[in-house]
C-alpha positions in Angstrom: 0.0 -0.1 0.0 1.4 3.4 -1.1 1.5 6.5 1.2 -1.2 8.0 -0.8 -3.4 5.0 -0.3 -2.8 5.0 3.5 -3.6 8.8 3.7 -6.9 8.3 1.8 -7.8 5.4 4.1 -7.2 7.5 7.2 -9.6 10.1 5.8 -12.4 7.6 5.3 -15.5 7.8 7.7 -15.3 5.4 10.6 -18.5 6.4 12.5 -21.4 9.0 12.2 -21.9 11.5 15.1 -24.8 13.8 14.8 -25.3 12.9 11.1 -21.8 13.9 10.4 -19.1 11.2 9.3 -16.0 11.0 11.6 -12.9 9.9 10.0 -10.1 7.6 11.2 -7.9 10.7 11.3 -10.2 12.5 13.7 -10.5 9.4 15.9 -6.9 8.8 16.1 -6.3 12.4 16.8 -8.8 12.3 19.6 -7.1 9.3 21.4 -3.5 10.5 20.9 -4.5 14.1 21.9 -6.0 13.0 25.1 -3.2 10.8 25.9 -0.7 13.5 25.3 -2.4 16.1 27.6 -2.7 13.5 30.4 0.9 12.7 30.1 1.9 16.4 30.2 -0.2 17.0 33.3 1.8 14.1 34.9 5.1 15.6 33.6 5.8 12.3 31.7 8.5 12.5 29.0 6.4 10.2 26.7 4.1 13.2 26.1 6.4 14.4 23.4 6.4 11.4 20.9 2.7 10.9 21.5 2.2 14.7 20.8 4.1 14.4 17.6 1.9 11.5 16.4 -1.1 13.5 17.3 0.2 16.6 15.3 0.5 14.4 12.2 -3.1 13.2 12.4 -4.2 16.9 12.9 -2.2 18.1 9.8 -4.5 15.9 7.7 -7.6 16.7 9.6 -7.3 20.5 9.6 -6.1 20.6 6.0 -9.2 18.8 4.9 -11.5 21.1 7.0 -10.0 24.3 5.6 -8.4 25.3 9.0 -5.0 26.1 7.3 -3.4 28.0 10.2 -4.2 25.2 12.5 -2.7 22.7 10.0 0.4 24.8 9.6 0.6 25.2 13.4 1.0 21.4 13.8 4.2 21.5 11.8 5.5 24.1 14.2 4.3 21.9 17.2 6.5 19.1 15.8 9.6 21.3 15.9 8.7 22.6 19.3 8.1 19.1 20.6 11.7 18.2 19.7 12.8 21.3 21.6 10.5 20.5 24.6 11.7 16.9 24.7 15.3 18.0 24.9 14.8 20.7 27.7 12.6 18.2 29.7 15.4 15.6 29.7 18.5 18.2 30.0 17.0 20.8 32.3 17.3 23.4 29.5 21.1 23.6 30.0 24.0 22.3 27.8 25.6 19.3 29.6 22.8 19.1 32.2 21.0 15.7 32.8 18.7 16.9 35.6 14.9 17.3 34.7 13.5 20.7 34.1 11.7 22.2 37.2 8.3 24.0 37.1 8.6 27.7 37.2 6.4 30.8 37.0 6.4 33.0 34.0 8.5 36.0 34.5 7.2 39.6 33.7 9.8 39.8 30.8 8.4 36.6 29.4 4.8 37.8 29.6 5.6 41.1 27.9 7.2 39.4 24.8 4.8 36.6 24.8 1.8 38.9 24.6 3.4 41.1 22.0 4.3 38.2 19.9 0.8 36.8 20.3 -0.8 40.1 19.2 1.3 40.5 16.2 1.0 36.9 15.2 -2.8 36.9 15.4 -3.1 40.1 13.3 -0.4 38.9 10.6 -2.1 35.5 10.3 -5.6 36.9 10.1 -4.5 39.2 7.2 -2.7 36.3 5.5 -5.6 33.9 5.8 -8.2 36.5 4.7 -6.4 37.4 1.7 -4.6 34.2 0.5 -7.1 31.3 1.4 -10.6 30.6 1.4 -10.8 30.3 5.2 -14.2 31.2 6.6 -12.8 31.9 10.1 -9.5 33.8 9.5 -9.5 35.6 13.0 -10.5 32.7 15.1 -8.1 30.4 13.4 -5.2 32.9 13.8 -6.2 33.6 17.5 -6.2 29.9 18.5 -2.8 29.4 16.6 -1.2 32.4 18.4 -2.5 31.2 21.9 -1.3 27.6 21.1 2.1 28.7 20.2 2.5 30.8 23.4 1.2 27.8 25.4 3.5 25.4 23.7 6.6 27.6 24.6 5.5 27.7 28.3 5.0 24.0 28.2 8.5 23.4 26.8 9.9 25.6 29.5 7.6 24.2 32.1 6.1 27.5 32.8 3.1 27.2 35.1 0.9 29.7 33.4 1.1 27.8 30.1 -2.0 25.9 31.4 -4.0 29.2 31.5 -3.0 29.9 27.9 -4.1 26.5 26.9 -7.6 26.8 28.6 -7.9 30.2 26.8 -7.2 28.5 23.6 -9.6 25.7 24.3 -12.5 27.9 25.2 -12.2 29.1 21.5 -11.4 25.8 19.9 -14.5 24.0 21.2 -17.1 26.2 19.4 -14.8 26.6 16.4 -14.5 23.0 15.7 -18.3 22.5 16.3 -18.8 25.3 13.8 -16.6 23.3 11.4 -18.6 20.1 12.1 -15.6 18.4 13.7 -17.8 17.2 16.5 -15.4 14.6 17.9 -12.5 17.0 18.0 -14.7 19.7 19.7 -15.6 17.0 22.4 -11.8 16.3 22.7 -11.1 19.9 23.5 -13.8 19.9 26.3 -11.7 17.0 27.6 -8.5 19.0 27.1 -9.9 21.8 29.3 -10.5 19.3 32.1 -7.1 18.0 31.8 -5.6 21.4 31.7 -7.2 22.2 35.0 -5.6 19.0 36.4 -2.2 19.9 34.9 -2.5 23.3 36.4 -3.2 21.9 39.8 -0.4 19.5 39.5 2.2 21.9 38.3 1.1 24.5 40.8 1.7 22.0 43.5 5.2 21.2 42.4 6.0 24.9 41.9 4.9 25.7 45.4 6.9 22.7 46.9 10.0 24.0 45.0 9.5 27.6 46.2 9.2 26.3 49.9 12.4 24.4 49.5 14.1 27.5 48.3 12.8 29.5 51.2 13.9 27.0 53.8 17.4 26.7 52.2 17.7 30.5 52.5 16.5 30.6 56.1 
């Protein structure tokens, strides 16, 4: 079987939800995405290879649905996953073998993250509006920018990255339902619940680390 045949098979309907066919791609994206977020919440290194598989499924799904920014975003996610995989195992420093600790996002990081997010949203909206047949250029661009901001925070284990993911999911759920990707929309409802779990877990770890620093300084 050729690669083209495999890709075509993945796009074939598997089940029907609310009178809308759901493809193998969407089902596999659902499963791998849920597993990935659960692993991130538990700070398990396996989230990165699972996440890369999830990104590949969503490239196909979003291209077919006309969500071009989201499709392109998956390619960026794959590159960021490689970076995140390395930082989680090496502590973010050359020659380091310690795991990366959970930290809070600094004011400087917030400043450039918000600036980059605003510029990215505007630029992508103009690009999608003028160069594609996208029916949701602003919302596609906004979720892309929020997801990239959140992924950076996830790679660096910044606690507030979970709030950025929650903000993105709040938009993703109705956006995917509008595009009749009902299973994916449901997946992102689950993502929000997992994001809350991740936020609580990472907050507990950050507070424990802060307390150890205070005790060491006393």
